[in-house]
DOVO-969621 format. One line per 3 residues: number of its first residue (from 0); their letters; for each residue x negated, y negated, z negated of C-alpha. Coordinates in steps of 0.25 Angstrom, whole numbers. Each point is the difference from the previous one (the first is absolute). Example, Ala and Ser with C-alpha at 12.3 -4.5 7.8 and 13.67 -1.06 7.14 Angstrom:
DOVO-969621
0) as) -49,18,-31 ~ -6,-14,2
***
This chain:
DOVO-969621
0) mgi) 0,0,0 ~ -4,-14,0 ~ 0,-13,-8
3) ned) 15,-3,2 ~ 4,14,-3 ~ -8,2,-10
6) ies) 4,-11,-8 ~ 16,1,4 ~ -2,14,-5
9) dvn) -6,-3,-13 ~ 12,-12,-3 ~ 11,11,4
12) tik) -7,10,-11 ~ -2,-9,-11 ~ 13,-6,3
15) dat) 9,14,1 ~ -8,6,-12 ~ 6,4,-12
18) mnv) -8,-5,-10 ~ -5,11,-12 ~ -1,-8,-12
21) rkg) -7,7,-12 ~ -2,-6,-14 ~ -16,-2,-3
24) qdf) -8,-1,-14 ~ -11,-6,7 ~ -4,-8,12
27) pst) -1,9,11 ~ -13,3,11 ~ 5,-1,16
30) dnv) -3,15,1 ~ 13,3,-9 ~ 9,-9,5
33) aly) 6,2,14 ~ -2,-9,12 ~ 14,-3,5
36) ngt) 9,5,-10 ~ -7,0,-14 ~ 2,-8,-12
39) vel) -3,-1,-14 ~ 8,-5,-11 ~ -9,-7,-11
42) kta) 3,-8,-12 ~ -15,-10,1 ~ -5,-12,-5
45) yly) -6,-6,11 ~ -13,-9,-2 ~ -4,-9,12
48) adl) -15,-7,-2 ~ -2,-12,10 ~ -13,-7,0
51) ans) 3,-16,2 ~ -8,-10,9 ~ -5,12,9
54) srm) 2,-9,13 ~ -8,-12,-8 ~ -11,11,-1
57) ary) 0,4,14 ~ 0,-14,4 ~ -11,-5,-10
60) fdr) -7,11,-6 ~ -12,7,10 ~ 8,13,4
63) rit) -9,9,-7 ~ 4,-8,-14 ~ 14,2,2
66) akv) -1,14,5 ~ -6,1,-14 ~ 8,-7,-8
69) lks) 13,9,6 ~ -7,13,-1 ~ -4,-3,-15
72) fla) 16,-3,-3 ~ 5,12,7 ~ -10,9,-5
75) tat) 2,-5,-16 ~ 16,0,3 ~ 0,14,5
78) rli) -9,4,-12 ~ 10,-6,-10 ~ 13,6,7
81) rhh) -6,13,-1 ~ -5,-2,-14 ~ 15,-4,-3
84) egt) 5,13,5 ~ 4,-7,13 ~ 1,4,15
87) vvs) -7,-8,10 ~ 11,0,11 ~ -4,-8,10
90) fdg) -13,-13,4 ~ 6,-11,8 ~ -12,-10,4
93) drv) -3,-6,-13 ~ 12,7,-8 ~ 3,13,-7
96) mas) 12,7,-3 ~ 1,11,-13 ~ 10,9,-4
99) fvg) 3,2,-14 ~ 8,12,-6 ~ 5,7,-12
102) gsk) 5,-6,-15 ~ -11,-11,-1 ~ -1,-5,16
105) ctn) 4,-14,-4 ~ -9,-1,-11 ~ -12,6,7
108) atk) 2,-8,11 ~ 1,-12,-8 ~ -11,3,-7
111) caf) -8,2,13 ~ 5,-13,5 ~ -7,-7,-14
114) ait) -13,7,5 ~ 1,-4,14 ~ 1,-16,-5
117) wav) -13,4,-9 ~ -7,7,11 ~ 2,-13,10
120) kql) -1,-11,-11 ~ -12,6,-9 ~ -7,9,10
123) irp) 1,-3,14 ~ 0,-15,0 ~ -11,-4,-9
126) rfe) -9,11,6 ~ 2,-4,13 ~ 0,-16,-4
129) aky) -13,3,-7 ~ -6,6,14 ~ 6,-9,11
132) dsv) 0,-15,-1 ~ 11,0,11 ~ 9,7,-8
135) kna) -4,-9,-14 ~ 2,-12,9 ~ 13,4,9
138) gfs) 11,-10,-3 ~ 7,14,-6 ~ -1,12,-7
141) iah) 0,16,1 ~ 14,1,-4 ~ 12,11,1
144) atg) 13,4,-3 ~ 7,12,-5 ~ 14,4,0
147) vdv) 8,12,-5 ~ 13,5,1 ~ 7,13,-4
150) gta) 12,8,6 ~ 5,11,9 ~ -7,1,13
153) yiv) 0,8,13 ~ -15,5,5 ~ 1,4,16
156) rag) -11,3,8 ~ 1,-8,13 ~ -9,-3,13
159) arg) -4,11,11 ~ -5,14,-1 ~ -16,-3,-2
162) snd) 2,-14,-5 ~ 10,-1,-12 ~ 0,-4,-15
165) lis) 10,-2,-12 ~ 9,-13,-2 ~ 8,-2,-11
168) igr) 14,-6,2 ~ 9,-5,-12 ~ -1,-14,-9
171) apn) -11,4,-7 ~ -12,0,9 ~ 7,-12,8
174) laa) 1,-9,-14 ~ -15,4,-4 ~ -4,-4,13
177) kfs) 8,-14,-1 ~ -6,-2,-13 ~ -14,1,3
180) dir) 2,-10,10 ~ 6,-10,-11 ~ -11,-12,-3
183) sgs) 3,-7,-13 ~ -10,-6,-7 ~ -9,8,-8
186) yst) 9,13,0 ~ -4,12,5 ~ 8,12,-5
189) fvs) 15,0,5 ~ 10,9,-6 ~ 15,2,2
192) ssv) 10,1,-12 ~ 1,14,3 ~ -13,4,-1
195) ynq) -2,-11,-13 ~ 12,9,-6 ~ -6,13,2
198) mne) -15,-3,-5 ~ -6,3,-13 ~ 1,-12,-10
201) sck) -17,1,0 ~ 1,-7,15 ~ 10,-12,-7
204) krl) -11,-4,-10 ~ -15,-5,-1 ~ -11,9,-6
207) ngk) 2,-9,-12 ~ 15,3,0 ~ 4,-14,4
210) qdi) 13,1,10 ~ -3,-11,10 ~ -5,8,11
213) wdy) 13,-2,11 ~ 8,-11,6 ~ 13,2,4
216) atw) 5,-5,13 ~ 10,2,12 ~ -2,2,15
219) dfv) 9,2,13 ~ -2,13,6 ~ 9,3,12
222) ges) 11,-7,-5 ~ -2,5,-15 ~ -5,-7,-11
225) igf) -9,9,-7 ~ -7,-3,-14 ~ -14,3,-2
228) yra) -12,0,-9 ~ -12,-9,4 ~ -14,1,-9
231) syw) -15,-5,2 ~ -4,9,-11 ~ -12,10,1
234) rkp) -4,12,-7 ~ -12,10,3 ~ 5,16,2
237) dts) -3,8,-12 ~ 7,-10,-10 ~ 13,4,-6
***
């Protein structure tokens, strides 16, 4: 068949397929989700971490420095996701998405977000500013934002044979991604009210016991007023 016939066959096959939905406990891999009709229903917290100012970095920094900053951000975020019992779902340029499951999914995702803020503010930014004058003297700082939402999502496999990947369908992955796009003052972590209500109390207060981590705000999302919490707080990994 030619390309036109292949495309028409794909559309008709997908359109007419009966979706085979099964409930999952963990984020699946591509080899156990059928390409045309496989669907995994999963209750999960999605974390979406986005490096800010990457376009400015590409414009004003040597490309090798920009690459090093990006690689450092994604490497530390990936390690912290795994450390907090999450699964890296995908990378998209300067962004990484992760899934957290189980009874502590909201707590683990939030602690991971705090740890990513620690890595950016206390490790990556000062190390690069100390080594490279172009980073130190730039009119902007290395920064990021992390969004977290929780809910039930459908995990499906999309693409064509030989070139496909898993995608997540539902409010949680979309809202987490939108949260990570928010640029609001010094805030770096944004979680939905659902996440806030399900997280452990240890995520709602500082290690010294003061309960001033979070600010409440609202935001319009697809015509709906969404309540969410935002924080500039950071916390090292392996602290309670």
